[in-house]
A tleap script that builds the chain and sets N, CA, C and O, in Angstrom:
source leaprc.protein.ff14SB
mol = sequence {
  NMET LYS PRO ARG SER GLN ALA TYR VAL LEU
  LEU ILE LEU ALA LEU GLU ASN LEU LYS ALA
  ALA LYS ILE LEU ALA SER SER GLY GLN VAL
  ASN PRO ARG MET VAL GLY PHE HIE LEU GLN
  GLN ALA ALA GLU LYS ALA LEU LYS ALA TRP
  LEU ASP SER LEU GLY SER GLU TYR LEU LYS
  THR ARG ASP LEU ALA SER LEU LEU GLU GLU
  LEU GLU ASP GLN ASN GLN ASP VAL LYS ASP
  PHE TRP PRO LEU VAL GLU LEU THR PRO PHE
  ALA ALA HIE LEU ARG HIE GLN TYR LEU GLU
  GLU GLU GLU GLU THR ASN LEU GLN GLU MET
  THR ALA LEU VAL GLU LYS LEU VAL ARG ARG
  LEU SER GLY GLN SER GLY GLY CLYS
}
set mol.1.N position { 125.371 185.945 48.484 }
set mol.1.CA position { 125.908 184.671 48.896 }
set mol.1.C position { 127.425 184.771 49.020 }
set mol.1.O position { 128.100 185.346 48.167 }
set mol.2.N position { 127.933 184.207 50.086 }
set mol.2.CA position { 129.382 184.192 50.287 }
set mol.2.C position { 129.997 182.998 49.564 }
set mol.2.O position { 129.411 181.916 49.536 }
set mol.3.N position { 131.188 183.197 48.976 }
set mol.3.CA position { 131.859 182.042 48.372 }
set mol.3.C position { 132.023 180.927 49.399 }
set mol.3.O position { 132.272 181.179 50.577 }
set mol.4.N position { 131.882 179.722 48.940 }
set mol.4.CA position { 132.003 178.505 49.736 }
set mol.4.C position { 130.849 178.294 50.708 }
set mol.4.O position { 130.862 177.335 51.480 }
set mol.5.N position { 129.860 179.166 50.684 }
set mol.5.CA position { 128.667 178.904 51.479 }
set mol.5.C position { 127.912 177.753 50.820 }
set mol.5.O position { 128.176 177.411 49.667 }
set mol.6.N position { 126.990 177.166 51.542 }
set mol.6.CA position { 126.185 176.082 50.972 }
set mol.6.C position { 125.441 176.578 49.737 }
set mol.6.O position { 125.337 175.857 48.744 }
set mol.7.N position { 124.925 177.799 49.791 }
set mol.7.CA position { 124.210 178.354 48.642 }
set mol.7.C position { 125.125 178.453 47.431 }
set mol.7.O position { 124.718 178.146 46.310 }
set mol.8.N position { 126.345 178.876 47.654 }
set mol.8.CA position { 127.317 179.002 46.559 }
set mol.8.C position { 127.615 177.634 45.944 }
set mol.8.O position { 127.643 177.490 44.722 }
set mol.9.N position { 127.833 176.648 46.785 }
set mol.9.CA position { 128.117 175.289 46.302 }
set mol.9.C position { 126.930 174.752 45.502 }
set mol.9.O position { 127.113 174.174 44.431 }
set mol.10.N position { 125.723 174.940 46.016 }
set mol.10.CA position { 124.532 174.478 45.304 }
set mol.10.C position { 124.385 175.172 43.956 }
set mol.10.O position { 123.988 174.549 42.972 }
set mol.11.N position { 124.706 176.464 43.913 }
set mol.11.CA position { 124.611 177.197 42.655 }
set mol.11.C position { 125.617 176.670 41.636 }
set mol.11.O position { 125.288 176.532 40.457 }
set mol.12.N position { 126.830 176.377 42.074 }
set mol.12.CA position { 127.838 175.802 41.170 }
set mol.12.C position { 127.351 174.454 40.634 }
set mol.12.O position { 127.493 174.169 39.445 }
set mol.13.N position { 126.781 173.631 41.505 }
set mol.13.CA position { 126.250 172.334 41.070 }
set mol.13.C position { 125.089 172.514 40.091 }
set mol.13.O position { 124.965 171.763 39.123 }
set mol.14.N position { 124.241 173.512 40.347 }
set mol.14.CA position { 123.138 173.797 39.425 }
set mol.14.C position { 123.670 174.180 38.049 }
set mol.14.O position { 123.145 173.738 37.027 }
set mol.15.N position { 124.707 174.998 38.030 }
set mol.15.CA position { 125.321 175.390 36.756 }
set mol.15.C position { 125.877 174.182 36.014 }
set mol.15.O position { 125.767 174.094 34.791 }
set mol.16.N position { 126.473 173.252 36.751 }
set mol.16.CA position { 127.012 172.038 36.126 }
set mol.16.C position { 125.903 171.176 35.532 }
set mol.16.O position { 126.052 170.642 34.433 }
set mol.17.N position { 124.790 171.038 36.256 }
set mol.17.CA position { 123.661 170.273 35.719 }
set mol.17.C position { 123.056 170.960 34.497 }
set mol.17.O position { 122.669 170.296 33.536 }
set mol.18.N position { 122.976 172.284 34.537 }
set mol.18.CA position { 122.453 173.024 33.392 }
set mol.18.C position { 123.348 172.823 32.172 }
set mol.18.O position { 122.861 172.606 31.062 }
set mol.19.N position { 124.643 172.897 32.387 }
set mol.19.CA position { 125.594 172.684 31.289 }
set mol.19.C position { 125.449 171.271 30.720 }
set mol.19.O position { 125.447 171.086 29.503 }
set mol.20.N position { 125.329 170.283 31.596 }
set mol.20.CA position { 125.157 168.895 31.140 }
set mol.20.C position { 123.886 168.755 30.309 }
set mol.20.O position { 123.889 168.087 29.276 }
set mol.21.N position { 122.804 169.380 30.755 }
set mol.21.CA position { 121.539 169.306 30.016 }
set mol.21.C position { 121.689 169.895 28.617 }
set mol.21.O position { 121.190 169.336 27.640 }
set mol.22.N position { 122.377 171.020 28.533 }
set mol.22.CA position { 122.552 171.674 27.231 }
set mol.22.C position { 123.426 170.837 26.296 }
set mol.22.O position { 123.141 170.734 25.103 }
set mol.23.N position { 124.476 170.247 26.829 }
set mol.23.CA position { 125.355 169.402 26.010 }
set mol.23.C position { 124.590 168.179 25.509 }
set mol.23.O position { 124.672 167.825 24.332 }
set mol.24.N position { 123.850 167.540 26.406 }
set mol.24.CA position { 123.077 166.360 26.014 }
set mol.24.C position { 122.016 166.713 24.978 }
set mol.24.O position { 121.818 165.976 24.012 }
set mol.25.N position { 121.335 167.841 25.179 }
set mol.25.CA position { 120.292 168.248 24.236 }
set mol.25.C position { 120.870 168.533 22.858 }
set mol.25.O position { 120.280 168.169 21.840 }
set mol.26.N position { 122.021 169.181 22.830 }
set mol.26.CA position { 122.614 169.540 21.536 }
set mol.26.C position { 123.184 168.325 20.808 }
set mol.26.O position { 123.339 168.349 19.588 }
set mol.27.N position { 123.493 167.272 21.545 }
set mol.27.CA position { 124.052 166.079 20.898 }
set mol.27.C position { 123.012 165.348 20.066 }
set mol.27.O position { 123.334 164.723 19.056 }
set mol.28.N position { 121.761 165.434 20.501 }
set mol.28.CA position { 120.701 164.727 19.797 }
set mol.28.C position { 120.825 163.214 19.873 }
set mol.28.O position { 120.125 162.499 19.156 }
set mol.29.N position { 121.702 162.722 20.727 }
set mol.29.CA position { 121.973 161.286 20.783 }
set mol.29.C position { 121.498 160.619 22.068 }
set mol.29.O position { 121.757 159.434 22.279 }
set mol.30.N position { 120.813 161.356 22.922 }
set mol.30.CA position { 120.340 160.770 24.175 }
set mol.30.C position { 118.829 160.931 24.277 }
set mol.30.O position { 118.231 161.786 23.624 }
set mol.31.N position { 118.238 160.100 25.099 }
set mol.31.CA position { 116.817 160.194 25.359 }
set mol.31.C position { 116.537 161.534 26.034 }
set mol.31.O position { 117.271 161.928 26.940 }
set mol.32.N position { 115.490 162.239 25.610 }
set mol.32.CA position { 115.163 163.525 26.231 }
set mol.32.C position { 114.973 163.447 27.745 }
set mol.32.O position { 115.116 164.453 28.440 }
set mol.33.N position { 114.650 162.246 28.265 }
set mol.33.CA position { 114.515 162.096 29.717 }
set mol.33.C position { 115.803 162.454 30.446 }
set mol.33.O position { 115.765 162.961 31.567 }
set mol.34.N position { 116.945 162.190 29.812 }
set mol.34.CA position { 118.229 162.526 30.441 }
set mol.34.C position { 118.415 164.038 30.518 }
set mol.34.O position { 118.949 164.555 31.499 }
set mol.35.N position { 117.974 164.737 29.488 }
set mol.35.CA position { 118.028 166.201 29.494 }
set mol.35.C position { 117.112 166.718 30.602 }
set mol.35.O position { 117.498 167.586 31.385 }
set mol.36.N position { 115.895 166.173 30.659 }
set mol.36.CA position { 114.943 166.576 31.694 }
set mol.36.C position { 115.471 166.323 33.092 }
set mol.36.O position { 115.270 167.136 33.994 }
set mol.37.N position { 116.148 165.195 33.276 }
set mol.37.CA position { 116.731 164.875 34.583 }
set mol.37.C position { 117.723 165.958 35.012 }
set mol.37.O position { 117.656 166.448 36.139 }
set mol.38.N position { 118.640 166.331 34.119 }
set mol.38.CA position { 119.639 167.342 34.483 }
set mol.38.C position { 119.011 168.717 34.675 }
set mol.38.O position { 119.472 169.490 35.515 }
set mol.39.N position { 117.967 169.034 33.912 }
set mol.39.CA position { 117.268 170.303 34.126 }
set mol.39.C position { 116.572 170.308 35.481 }
set mol.39.O position { 116.590 171.315 36.188 }
set mol.40.N position { 115.956 169.180 35.844 }
set mol.40.CA position { 115.303 169.096 37.154 }
set mol.40.C position { 116.332 169.264 38.263 }
set mol.40.O position { 116.092 169.981 39.235 }
set mol.41.N position { 117.468 168.610 38.119 }
set mol.41.CA position { 118.516 168.714 39.132 }
set mol.41.C position { 119.030 170.145 39.242 }
set mol.41.O position { 119.274 170.634 40.346 }
set mol.42.N position { 119.195 170.817 38.110 }
set mol.42.CA position { 119.657 172.210 38.119 }
set mol.42.C position { 118.642 173.105 38.817 }
set mol.42.O position { 119.011 173.946 39.637 }
set mol.43.N position { 117.367 172.927 38.495 }
set mol.43.CA position { 116.325 173.741 39.117 }
set mol.43.C position { 116.253 173.474 40.620 }
set mol.43.O position { 116.164 174.408 41.417 }
set mol.44.N position { 116.291 172.211 40.998 }
set mol.44.CA position { 116.232 171.846 42.424 }
set mol.44.C position { 117.382 172.480 43.204 }
set mol.44.O position { 117.167 173.071 44.262 }
set mol.45.N position { 118.586 172.357 42.690 }
set mol.45.CA position { 119.753 172.901 43.390 }
set mol.45.C position { 119.713 174.420 43.435 }
set mol.45.O position { 120.099 175.023 44.436 }
set mol.46.N position { 119.249 175.044 42.352 }
set mol.46.CA position { 119.158 176.503 42.336 }
set mol.46.C position { 118.119 176.995 43.345 }
set mol.46.O position { 118.362 177.972 44.054 }
set mol.47.N position { 116.971 176.333 43.415 }
set mol.47.CA position { 115.949 176.734 44.385 }
set mol.47.C position { 116.444 176.533 45.816 }
set mol.47.O position { 116.173 177.359 46.687 }
set mol.48.N position { 117.159 175.452 46.059 }
set mol.48.CA position { 117.724 175.224 47.394 }
set mol.48.C position { 118.804 176.261 47.706 }
set mol.48.O position { 118.936 176.686 48.854 }
set mol.49.N position { 119.572 176.667 46.707 }
set mol.49.CA position { 120.571 177.727 46.909 }
set mol.49.C position { 119.878 179.026 47.290 }
set mol.49.O position { 120.346 179.747 48.171 }
set mol.50.N position { 118.782 179.321 46.639 }
set mol.50.CA position { 118.017 180.531 46.928 }
set mol.50.C position { 117.533 180.497 48.374 }
set mol.50.O position { 117.693 181.470 49.111 }
set mol.51.N position { 116.944 179.379 48.775 }
set mol.51.CA position { 116.479 179.252 50.157 }
set mol.51.C position { 117.632 179.385 51.146 }
set mol.51.O position { 117.507 180.072 52.160 }
set mol.52.N position { 118.745 178.735 50.855 }
set mol.52.CA position { 119.900 178.799 51.745 }
set mol.52.C position { 120.434 180.224 51.852 }
set mol.52.O position { 120.856 180.651 52.927 }
set mol.53.N position { 120.418 180.961 50.744 }
set mol.53.CA position { 120.923 182.339 50.769 }
set mol.53.C position { 120.054 183.241 51.644 }
set mol.53.O position { 120.498 184.298 52.093 }
set mol.54.N position { 118.811 182.815 51.880 }
set mol.54.CA position { 117.906 183.559 52.758 }
set mol.54.C position { 118.047 183.121 54.215 }
set mol.54.O position { 117.393 183.666 55.104 }
set mol.55.N position { 118.902 182.137 54.446 }
set mol.55.CA position { 119.062 181.596 55.787 }
set mol.55.C position { 117.944 180.644 56.163 }
set mol.55.O position { 117.733 180.360 57.342 }
set mol.56.N position { 117.236 180.157 55.173 }
set mol.56.CA position { 116.097 179.277 55.405 }
set mol.56.C position { 116.504 177.816 55.253 }
set mol.56.O position { 117.274 177.461 54.360 }
set mol.57.N position { 115.984 176.992 56.124 }
set mol.57.CA position { 116.158 175.543 55.978 }
set mol.57.C position { 115.285 175.105 54.807 }
set mol.57.O position { 114.228 175.688 54.567 }
set mol.58.N position { 115.715 174.100 54.092 }
set mol.58.CA position { 114.888 173.605 52.998 }
set mol.58.C position { 114.682 172.110 53.164 }
set mol.58.O position { 115.503 171.401 53.745 }
set mol.59.N position { 113.558 171.661 52.634 }
set mol.59.CA position { 113.208 170.247 52.713 }
set mol.59.C position { 114.155 169.413 51.874 }
set mol.59.O position { 114.671 169.867 50.853 }
set mol.60.N position { 114.372 168.196 52.316 }
set mol.60.CA position { 115.111 167.233 51.505 }
set mol.60.C position { 114.088 166.625 50.555 }
set mol.60.O position { 113.491 165.587 50.840 }
set mol.61.N position { 113.898 167.289 49.428 }
set mol.61.CA position { 112.852 166.882 48.496 }
set mol.61.C position { 113.305 167.096 47.066 }
set mol.61.O position { 114.205 167.889 46.792 }
set mol.62.N position { 112.676 166.387 46.175 }
set mol.62.CA position { 112.886 166.580 44.734 }
set mol.62.C position { 111.715 167.353 44.136 }
set mol.62.O position { 111.727 167.702 42.956 }
set mol.63.N position { 110.700 167.618 44.964 }
set mol.63.CA position { 109.472 168.265 44.515 }
set mol.63.C position { 109.688 169.770 44.383 }
set mol.63.O position { 109.798 170.483 45.381 }
set mol.64.N position { 109.746 170.242 43.142 }
set mol.64.CA position { 110.022 171.657 42.905 }
set mol.64.C position { 108.893 172.547 43.416 }
set mol.64.O position { 109.147 173.683 43.819 }
set mol.65.N position { 107.654 172.060 43.411 }
set mol.65.CA position { 106.538 172.847 43.936 }
set mol.65.C position { 106.735 173.139 45.423 }
set mol.65.O position { 106.464 174.251 45.876 }
set mol.66.N position { 107.199 172.162 46.175 }
set mol.66.CA position { 107.441 172.369 47.611 }
set mol.66.C position { 108.505 173.436 47.841 }
set mol.66.O position { 108.376 174.268 48.740 }
set mol.67.N position { 109.550 173.408 47.031 }
set mol.67.CA position { 110.620 174.400 47.177 }
set mol.67.C position { 110.128 175.791 46.800 }
set mol.67.O position { 110.480 176.770 47.458 }
set mol.68.N position { 109.321 175.889 45.752 }
set mol.68.CA position { 108.753 177.185 45.363 }
set mol.68.C position { 107.813 177.711 46.446 }
set mol.68.O position { 107.799 178.909 46.729 }
set mol.69.N position { 107.032 176.822 47.050 }
set mol.69.CA position { 106.147 177.225 48.145 }
set mol.69.C position { 106.952 177.751 49.331 }
set mol.69.O position { 106.563 178.737 49.957 }
set mol.70.N position { 108.066 177.100 49.638 }
set mol.70.CA position { 108.923 177.578 50.727 }
set mol.70.C position { 109.444 178.979 50.426 }
set mol.70.O position { 109.500 179.828 51.316 }
set mol.71.N position { 109.821 179.219 49.183 }
set mol.71.CA position { 110.296 180.554 48.803 }
set mol.71.C position { 109.180 181.582 48.916 }
set mol.71.O position { 109.415 182.704 49.367 }
set mol.72.N position { 107.972 181.214 48.515 }
set mol.72.CA position { 106.835 182.124 48.679 }
set mol.72.C position { 106.597 182.424 50.149 }
set mol.72.O position { 106.271 183.557 50.506 }
set mol.73.N position { 106.755 181.419 51.007 }
set mol.73.CA position { 106.607 181.627 52.449 }
set mol.73.C position { 107.631 182.628 52.976 }
set mol.73.O position { 107.417 183.264 54.008 }
set mol.74.N position { 108.745 182.761 52.257 }
set mol.74.CA position { 109.796 183.730 52.620 }
set mol.74.C position { 109.590 185.062 51.886 }
set mol.74.O position { 110.496 185.893 51.826 }
set mol.75.N position { 108.391 185.252 51.333 }
set mol.75.CA position { 108.026 186.474 50.606 }
set mol.75.C position { 108.888 186.729 49.376 }
set mol.75.O position { 109.171 187.877 49.035 }
set mol.76.N position { 109.300 185.657 48.716 }
set mol.76.CA position { 110.083 185.781 47.488 }
set mol.76.C position { 109.145 185.699 46.282 }
set mol.76.O position { 108.176 184.941 46.287 }
set mol.77.N position { 109.445 186.482 45.261 }
set mol.77.CA position { 108.638 186.498 44.042 }
set mol.77.C position { 109.106 185.375 43.120 }
set mol.77.O position { 110.138 185.489 42.459 }
set mol.78.N position { 108.345 184.305 43.085 }
set mol.78.CA position { 108.717 183.132 42.288 }
set mol.78.C position { 107.722 182.852 41.164 }
set mol.78.O position { 107.776 181.796 40.534 }
set mol.79.N position { 106.818 183.795 40.913 }
set mol.79.CA position { 105.741 183.509 39.950 }
set mol.79.C position { 106.259 183.087 38.581 }
set mol.79.O position { 105.634 182.255 37.923 }
set mol.80.N position { 107.376 183.634 38.141 }
set mol.80.CA position { 107.928 183.269 36.831 }
set mol.80.C position { 108.457 181.840 36.790 }
set mol.80.O position { 108.617 181.269 35.711 }
set mol.81.N position { 108.728 181.258 37.959 }
set mol.81.CA position { 109.392 179.956 38.006 }
set mol.81.C position { 108.452 178.776 38.247 }
set mol.81.O position { 108.904 177.631 38.268 }
set mol.82.N position { 107.165 179.027 38.427 }
set mol.82.CA position { 106.227 177.931 38.663 }
set mol.82.C position { 106.170 176.911 37.528 }
set mol.82.O position { 105.931 175.735 37.803 }
set mol.83.N position { 106.376 177.299 36.267 }
set mol.83.CA position { 106.381 176.269 35.216 }
set mol.83.C position { 107.448 175.186 35.416 }
set mol.83.O position { 107.345 174.102 34.842 }
set mol.84.N position { 108.461 175.474 36.221 }
set mol.84.CA position { 109.511 174.479 36.465 }
set mol.84.C position { 108.982 173.206 37.111 }
set mol.84.O position { 109.632 172.163 37.043 }
set mol.85.N position { 107.807 173.277 37.740 }
set mol.85.CA position { 107.266 172.071 38.381 }
set mol.85.C position { 107.056 170.945 37.368 }
set mol.85.O position { 106.975 169.777 37.747 }
set mol.86.N position { 106.969 171.292 36.083 }
set mol.86.CA position { 106.850 170.260 35.043 }
set mol.86.C position { 108.073 169.347 35.006 }
set mol.86.O position { 108.009 168.241 34.469 }
set mol.87.N position { 109.178 169.806 35.574 }
set mol.87.CA position { 110.404 169.005 35.576 }
set mol.87.C position { 110.445 167.980 36.707 }
set mol.87.O position { 111.253 167.052 36.659 }
set mol.88.N position { 109.601 168.123 37.711 }
set mol.88.CA position { 109.653 167.233 38.871 }
set mol.88.C position { 109.620 165.748 38.501 }
set mol.88.O position { 110.383 164.976 39.081 }
set mol.89.N position { 108.773 165.312 37.564 }
set mol.89.CA position { 108.765 163.872 37.243 }
set mol.89.C position { 110.103 163.343 36.725 }
set mol.89.O position { 110.367 162.145 36.822 }
set mol.90.N position { 110.933 164.204 36.187 }
set mol.90.CA position { 112.224 163.751 35.677 }
set mol.90.C position { 113.180 163.360 36.804 }
set mol.90.O position { 114.160 162.658 36.555 }
set mol.91.N position { 112.920 163.791 38.021 }
set mol.91.CA position { 113.803 163.484 39.151 }
set mol.91.C position { 113.864 161.992 39.413 }
set mol.91.O position { 114.879 161.481 39.886 }
set mol.92.N position { 112.812 161.312 39.116 }
set mol.92.CA position { 112.728 159.886 39.432 }
set mol.92.C position { 112.946 159.012 38.205 }
set mol.92.O position { 112.522 157.856 38.188 }
set mol.93.N position { 113.595 159.543 37.186 }
set mol.93.CA position { 113.685 158.800 35.925 }
set mol.93.C position { 114.424 157.474 36.054 }
set mol.93.O position { 114.150 156.548 35.291 }
set mol.94.N position { 115.341 157.360 36.986 }
set mol.94.CA position { 116.055 156.091 37.132 }
set mol.94.C position { 115.218 155.057 37.873 }
set mol.94.O position { 115.337 153.857 37.625 }
set mol.95.N position { 114.370 155.530 38.785 }
set mol.95.CA position { 113.514 154.605 39.529 }
set mol.95.C position { 112.283 154.209 38.714 }
set mol.95.O position { 111.769 153.098 38.846 }
set mol.96.N position { 111.827 155.114 37.887 }
set mol.96.CA position { 110.630 154.885 37.065 }
set mol.96.C position { 111.049 155.098 35.615 }
set mol.96.O position { 111.074 156.230 35.130 }
set mol.97.N position { 111.367 154.043 34.949 }
set mol.97.CA position { 112.014 154.108 33.638 }
set mol.97.C position { 111.260 154.923 32.600 }
set mol.97.O position { 111.880 155.521 31.721 }
set mol.98.N position { 109.952 154.960 32.680 }
set mol.98.CA position { 109.202 155.629 31.621 }
set mol.98.C position { 108.244 156.648 32.210 }
set mol.98.O position { 107.505 156.359 33.150 }
set mol.99.N position { 108.270 157.844 31.641 }
set mol.99.CA position { 107.271 158.843 31.995 }
set mol.99.C position { 106.009 158.533 31.200 }
set mol.99.O position { 106.067 157.898 30.147 }
set mol.100.N position { 104.894 158.977 31.703 }
set mol.100.CA position { 103.650 158.785 30.962 }
set mol.100.C position { 103.787 159.456 29.600 }
set mol.100.O position { 104.343 160.549 29.492 }
set mol.101.N position { 103.283 158.805 28.571 }
set mol.101.CA position { 103.429 159.334 27.219 }
set mol.101.C position { 102.789 160.702 27.073 }
set mol.101.O position { 103.288 161.536 26.317 }
set mol.102.N position { 101.688 160.952 27.783 }
set mol.102.CA position { 101.013 162.239 27.635 }
set mol.102.C position { 101.759 163.377 28.337 }
set mol.102.O position { 101.447 164.549 28.126 }
set mol.103.N position { 102.723 163.038 29.153 }
set mol.103.CA position { 103.507 164.061 29.842 }
set mol.103.C position { 104.594 164.584 28.914 }
set mol.103.O position { 105.709 164.063 28.883 }
set mol.104.N position { 104.255 165.613 28.166 }
set mol.104.CA position { 105.242 166.206 27.278 }
set mol.104.C position { 105.673 167.533 27.864 }
set mol.104.O position { 104.839 168.380 28.185 }
set mol.105.N position { 106.946 167.709 27.999 }
set mol.105.CA position { 107.507 168.931 28.544 }
set mol.105.C position { 108.384 169.557 27.479 }
set mol.105.O position { 109.212 168.881 26.869 }
set mol.106.N position { 108.200 170.855 27.254 }
set mol.106.CA position { 109.033 171.563 26.295 }
set mol.106.C position { 110.380 171.829 26.964 }
set mol.106.O position { 110.521 172.769 27.747 }
set mol.107.N position { 111.350 171.003 26.650 }
set mol.107.CA position { 112.648 171.093 27.320 }
set mol.107.C position { 113.419 172.342 26.921 }
set mol.107.O position { 114.249 172.817 27.697 }
set mol.108.N position { 113.171 172.887 25.734 }
set mol.108.CA position { 113.831 174.142 25.356 }
set mol.108.C position { 113.329 175.286 26.233 }
set mol.108.O position { 114.117 176.109 26.699 }
set mol.109.N position { 112.015 175.333 26.454 }
set mol.109.CA position { 111.455 176.365 27.335 }
set mol.109.C position { 111.970 176.189 28.760 }
set mol.109.O position { 112.306 177.164 29.432 }
set mol.110.N position { 112.028 174.950 29.211 }
set mol.110.CA position { 112.508 174.685 30.567 }
set mol.110.C position { 113.978 175.070 30.711 }
set mol.110.O position { 114.382 175.584 31.754 }
set mol.111.N position { 114.779 174.828 29.677 }
set mol.111.CA position { 116.193 175.217 29.715 }
set mol.111.C position { 116.310 176.724 29.886 }
set mol.111.O position { 117.103 177.197 30.701 }
set mol.112.N position { 115.531 177.478 29.127 }
set mol.112.CA position { 115.567 178.943 29.226 }
set mol.112.C position { 115.135 179.407 30.615 }
set mol.112.O position { 115.703 180.356 31.157 }
set mol.113.N position { 114.144 178.748 31.186 }
set mol.113.CA position { 113.660 179.140 32.507 }
set mol.113.C position { 114.675 178.801 33.602 }
set mol.113.O position { 114.868 179.588 34.528 }
set mol.114.N position { 115.316 177.649 33.504 }
set mol.114.CA position { 116.365 177.305 34.473 }
set mol.114.C position { 117.522 178.295 34.340 }
set mol.114.O position { 118.093 178.709 35.348 }
set mol.115.N position { 117.872 178.677 33.118 }
set mol.115.CA position { 118.930 179.678 32.921 }
set mol.115.C position { 118.557 180.998 33.592 }
set mol.115.O position { 119.401 181.640 34.216 }
set mol.116.N position { 117.296 181.400 33.462 }
set mol.116.CA position { 116.821 182.641 34.092 }
set mol.116.C position { 116.956 182.553 35.612 }
set mol.116.O position { 117.389 183.507 36.258 }
set mol.117.N position { 116.588 181.419 36.170 }
set mol.117.CA position { 116.696 181.211 37.615 }
set mol.117.C position { 118.148 181.286 38.071 }
set mol.117.O position { 118.459 181.956 39.055 }
set mol.118.N position { 119.029 180.605 37.362 }
set mol.118.CA position { 120.447 180.592 37.735 }
set mol.118.C position { 121.056 181.987 37.580 }
set mol.118.O position { 121.858 182.409 38.413 }
set mol.119.N position { 120.677 182.703 36.517 }
set mol.119.CA position { 121.175 184.082 36.341 }
set mol.119.C position { 120.743 184.964 37.502 }
set mol.119.O position { 121.527 185.772 38.000 }
set mol.120.N position { 119.498 184.809 37.931 }
set mol.120.CA position { 119.004 185.606 39.060 }
set mol.120.C position { 119.858 185.357 40.301 }
set mol.120.O position { 120.249 186.297 40.994 }
set mol.121.N position { 120.141 184.097 40.572 }
set mol.121.CA position { 120.933 183.761 41.749 }
set mol.121.C position { 122.393 184.153 41.580 }
set mol.121.O position { 123.036 184.561 42.547 }
set mol.122.N position { 122.923 184.036 40.376 }
set mol.122.CA position { 124.316 184.428 40.129 }
set mol.122.C position { 124.496 185.913 40.386 }
set mol.122.O position { 125.549 186.341 40.860 }
set mol.123.N position { 123.484 186.693 40.080 }
set mol.123.CA position { 123.526 188.126 40.362 }
set mol.123.C position { 123.576 188.403 41.850 }
set mol.123.O position { 124.192 189.377 42.282 }
set mol.124.N position { 122.929 187.553 42.642 }
set mol.124.CA position { 122.963 187.701 44.093 }
set mol.124.C position { 124.325 187.339 44.652 }
set mol.124.O position { 124.745 187.883 45.673 }
set mol.125.N position { 125.026 186.413 43.982 }
set mol.125.CA position { 126.299 185.943 44.528 }
set mol.125.C position { 127.451 186.856 44.151 }
set mol.125.O position { 128.491 186.843 44.809 }
set mol.126.N position { 127.281 187.649 43.101 }
set mol.126.CA position { 128.370 188.516 42.655 }
set mol.126.C position { 128.705 189.579 43.679 }
set mol.126.O position { 127.836 190.341 44.104 }
set mol.127.N position { 129.958 189.629 44.072 }
set mol.127.CA position { 130.428 190.680 44.969 }
set mol.127.C position { 130.075 190.503 46.422 }
set mol.127.O position { 130.407 191.371 47.228 }
set mol.128.N position { 129.422 189.429 46.798 }
set mol.128.CA position { 129.080 189.231 48.216 }
set mol.128.C position { 129.948 188.168 48.821 }
set mol.128.O position { 129.810 187.860 50.005 }
savepdb mol mol.pdb
quit
């Protein structure tokens, strides 16, 4: 990825959302939905950065499954990142105040997975 490319900008934004999620989680003073929201945003932006770095158009969507499917269509290995789809419901947290009670997402696991995704993309951006 070239600096200042759309992919680069999206990756920087993903890093900012990831940082916000970690700060909120460590504070212990916010509803976990806020952490989930920032993790979803980080994952969404990182997946869109990945697609953009391939020269692929991406859907204007919050649905992480759709973005992962697009990457698979580009012959990208995304099997490790499919659990991220659990974050999709957090995208609409402001429009839908409450997630279903049975929808429990391990936000620590999701944080580690989003970090793995961002690290993968950061490696692509280094030196290009």
